[in-house]
N, C-alpha and C positions, 0 to 999 in steps of 0.2 A: 613088504612094507604096502600102505592100502593107501591107491592114488585117487584125487577125485576128480569129480566133472560138474561139472556147473553148467545148471540151465537156468532159463528164465518162461516168463507167463504174461502176456497177455490179458487184461482186466478194464473196466471200468471201474473199480474202487479203489482207496487210497491208503491201499493197506499200506506200512513201511516196508523199504527194502530188505532183501534181506537173503541168505543163501544159506535155506537153510534144511538141516536132512531130518526125514519124522522119524529117527530112534531117537534122536534127543530130546520130541513131546512125548515121547511114548516113554519111557523117561523120567523126564519130568514130573506126566502124569501121573505115575504110579508111586515114584517116589510121594508125594504129595495129597495125595488119597489113601497109601497106605496098601493100595490092592490092587490086582489084575481088573478086579468086575469094576473096582470101583473109577481106574487109569483113563480106561474103556468109556463111562459114562461122561467122564470129565472131555474125552474127545467124541463124542458122538459115535462113537466106534462096536461091536460086537466082542465078545472078549473071547469069542475063539479066535475073529482075527488078529485081535492084539498079545496074547496064548502067543500066536505063531510065528506072526513078524516077531518079539522076543527069540522065540529057540530057533527062525532065522540067521537072526541078527548073531547070535551066541555059536554057531557051527560057523560064521561067515567071520567074525576075528578071533575065535580062537578061545574066545575067555566067556566065562556066566556074566551075567548082568542081574541077574537076580539071587539072593538069598531063601530058601524057601524053607520054614519049620513051620511043623504042626501047630497052632494054633497065634499065635504069632501076626502079627502085619507083613507084607511083600518088603522087604529095602533091597537098597541094591546094594552091590557088590563093589567094595574095594575101587578096583577098575573101573565101573560102569558109573561113581561117584566118580571119580578123577576123570572122564572121558566127557563128561556132561559137564563139570567145569569146566575145562581144557572149550569146550565149545563156546561157554558164553565169554570166557576170556577174549578166545579171537575174533567172535561177535564183535565184540566192545573193541575190541582195538580199528575191528576191518572197517568198522561201519565207515566211515569218511569215504575211506574208499570204494566201499560197494553203493553208497548214495553216489560215491562220485559217479561209478560206472554205470550203474540206473537214467540219473540225469542226464547221459551223453546217448544214450540209448532210446531216450523215450526223446528226447529236443528232435532226433532224426524222426522217429516215429512220425509228432509233433508239424514238424513240415510234412511231411510225406499224407499224409491225412488231412492236414487246414492249410495250407503256403497263407494263409492268414492269419494264424497267432500269431502275438508277438514271443523273441524272444529274449530276453535280456542276459547275460551271462553275466550270475554274482560268483566272485571268492568272496572265503567270508572263515572266520575265526570260530567252531565249532561252536554250535549253537540249540539251544529248541524251539527258542519260537522261530528262527530263523528253514529248520524244516516241515514247523507248522504253515511257516506264510508263503513258501511252495506250494503246497499243496491246497492252501485257501486262494491263491493266485488259479491254478492251474482251471478251478471250479468255474471260474468270470465273474465272480459274484458281484450283482447289485453294477455295477457298470455295462456288464454280458460280454467284454469285450475277455477274451482269455489272457492270460499274461505264464510263458513255460518260465521257471527262474530259472538259468541254468547254473545251477547253487555245485560252488567246486570248494568244500571244507577244507582248507590248511590255516597255519598260523598267521594272525592279526600283521605283521612282523611284511609277513609270506604275500598274504592277499593286497600290499598294499604298494608294495613290488609289484605286483599283479600289473595292479591300475596303471601302474605309472607307463609300465610298458607295452601295454597296448592290448593287453591278454582277456582281459575282462573291461565292462562296460564301470561295474559295482565292485567298493568291498566293503569290507565290515569288519569289525575290529573293534573292540569293548578295553577303558582305560578307568582307574577307580574316581570315584565320584568325585571327590576330591581332590582329583592330583595335582601337585604343583611344579612351582620353579626348581629348577636342578635336578632333577626325581632321570630318575632308571625310562620309567613313560616318556618321559621329557627327549632323552638323551637315544631313543631306541626309535617314536615316531616324528620331530620335528625337522630330522634330514631328509624326512620325505614325506611333506607335505608341507603344501605352498600356499597361502593366504591368495585369493585371486586365482589361482589357478583350480584350488580344487574346493568343493563344495561339500559342509557336512551336513548329514539329514540326518535327526533324530528319529532316535527308533525303541528305546525299549530302557529302565532302570533293572536288575537284576542283582541278586543279593549273591552274593561269594562265601563258603564255609565250609567248617570242613565236615567231611565224612566218614563218617565212624561207625563200629559194629554197634547192633540194636543194644541201647542201654546203655553205651558208651562206658564201657567196661575201666576202660586207662581217666577216665573224666577229664578232658581230654577241651579245653575251653579256651584256652589259648597258644598262639605260637608258642610263648613261654614254655604253656604244657608240653610241645610235641618236642620239643630242642632238652626242657629237664628228665621228662621220661624215658629219652629214645626214642620212643617210638616209631614203628619203619613205615613208613614215611613214601607214598605214591607221586612221583612226583612229575609234571609236564616233558615235551620234550623242548631244545631250546629255541627260540624265538614265537612259542603261544603265549598267547595275551595272556591266559592266567601262568605260566613261569614268569610272567611279566609280574604281574601281580605281583604274585608271589614274592620277586624278588624283592617288590616295594614296599612291604606289610613287615618286612624283614630288618631293611632297613631300619624303620620306623620303630620297628621294637626292640631295637642296638642287637638283632641277634646278625649272625654270616649266615651264608648256605651250607659251612659245612659245620654249623652246631645243630643241622637238620638232620636224622639217622634215614637220607634218601637212598632207596632200593636204586640198582644198579641200571633195571631196566625203568625205562624211562616212555610212559603214556602219552599215546594221539590225543586224546578228549577227556572230555567228563567221565561219559558210559563208561570209557577203560580202567578209568578211577575208579569208579565207584564198585567196577567186579570184581579186580582187586582188592578191594577191601573186603567185599559180599563173600570174596572168597576165602577168607582166611591169609592170603598169602602178604598183606603190610596190615598197618591197626589204622590210617588213615590218610588222608588228601583232598586236597583244595578242591571245590567244585561249585556247581551251583544248584540249589532247594531237587532240581529236577530233577536229577538224575540220582540223588540220595534218593530220593522219596520211589521210582521205578528198582532202584535193587531191592529194596527193603532194607533201606538204611537207617540210621540217626542224624540229625542235621546240626552243623551249631553252626548259626550265621553269623559274622561281626567284619565285613566290608561289605558298603553297597558300591557300582561301579556301575559306569554306561555304556551302553551296548550303541556303537555309533554306526550312518552307512555311510560312504564318502564318495562323490564321484569329482568328475572331471567336472570344470562349468560348462565348457566345450556340452554337456551331454544332458544339460537338462533342460535344453528344448526336445531329445530326444521320445518318442511316441512309447515304447517300452520303459523310459523311465516317468513321464508323464502319468501313465497309470498306474507304478508300482507305487508312487506320492499320493495319488489319489486313491489308492485301494491302502494303502496304511494309512488315513485318514479318516477310513468310513465306522463308525461309530463300533458296526459289527465283528470288523478285526478288533481293535483295538477292546473291545469286550472281550473276545476268546483271549488273548493277550494273557489279559488280566486271571486263567483259572491253567493260564501255567506254575509251580506252585514257584514261589521269587522274583515274578514275574511282575511291571507294570508298564504300559507303553510310555514313553518321556519324550515330547514333542514329536511326538510318531508323526513322522513325515512331512516339516519340517522342512523348507530350508533354511539353512544356520549359519551363524558368522562363529570362521573356525577358532574367533581373536576370541570370541565370546563361551563359546566350548571349553577351547585348550589353552589355560590361559600358560602358552608361553614364549609370544608375542608379543613385546610389549617394543612398537615402535618410536616415541617419546619418546621411550630411555635411550633405544637401540639410537636415535640420532645423534642423544644429546652428548652421549658414549662416543660416535662417530666423532663429532665438532670435537671434545675434546681432545683424542688421539691429532684430528690434525692440528690444536693448536701448537699442543706438547710437539709434535717434530717441523714445526715453522721457526725461521726465527725471529730472535723476539719486535723488530720491528715491523718484520710484517704480518702480525699478531690484531686483528679488530679491536680496539678498544669502543 
């Protein structure tokens, strides 16, 4: 049994948070380029160094990593391929936790190096634009004020619960753009949100769809196709916004969750679903275009949704929140968002009426219903005329 050791480095660049082993980079480079020399050039390393490292790892792991055949391109052994795919899957599944770990460490260092930096804790459903925003805010664009977004990726429902329990200042969640009354979204979110107490802040519109293998070999275009073909489907964990969206889309299509051939393993993020499809573990999964593109998959769009930010009304005057609202409204940030596949700004940084954005509250109707119930309960002689 090989044990893992984790390390981190301090730098000024904005490289993504990763727990990475150099062996995986070597295997990937050699696999793509078809030779040790090509892989070495891709990594800007010498042939001798790459060859020596591969031999060292073969001895360490007790398995061969490359197939050597005269006159043929170097290719990975089955063991090396499994090792590379397993590491990619683990990276995708652990990405939210790794990002949260880095965020916690950077929060501590931000306060240590500069006690004037503003810190805003954000619990949010996993989202590509939120990750980009975190890096953008830390650079202190235009306003000159550096804002550290202490991002914790979690399910949409759990994010709002964290807000209500005082564990964060802001939460991020998403719903179908045309979500209506008496839907699963209403049943899930309405009990957690209160007009007058919470404030919705516009953020983005994004597209959800099927992530499928290149060429879409099963010709999947709809959820009916997924159900009919019994395609292996990578589903998300309960409580995630995308799981709610999927269940709502199934209901709209007249399908039940049991009609979909969902795998037993539930994935924690869009990236993890994309990796499950890319590795051949499943045939399809619901996710965002950016994750599909990054994994080299095809994408079949069929649902637009709005990604919302929400905070308590009492927090709107806090410096960190004011700074974030100003940042979200800058043309530079909104232009940056359009460069993410499937994204566009949607009333970005504007404080919105919750009752207009989420059509679950109709106080006129509720008041009329309450009066009717009261009249029905009153004796006839006491009812108003």
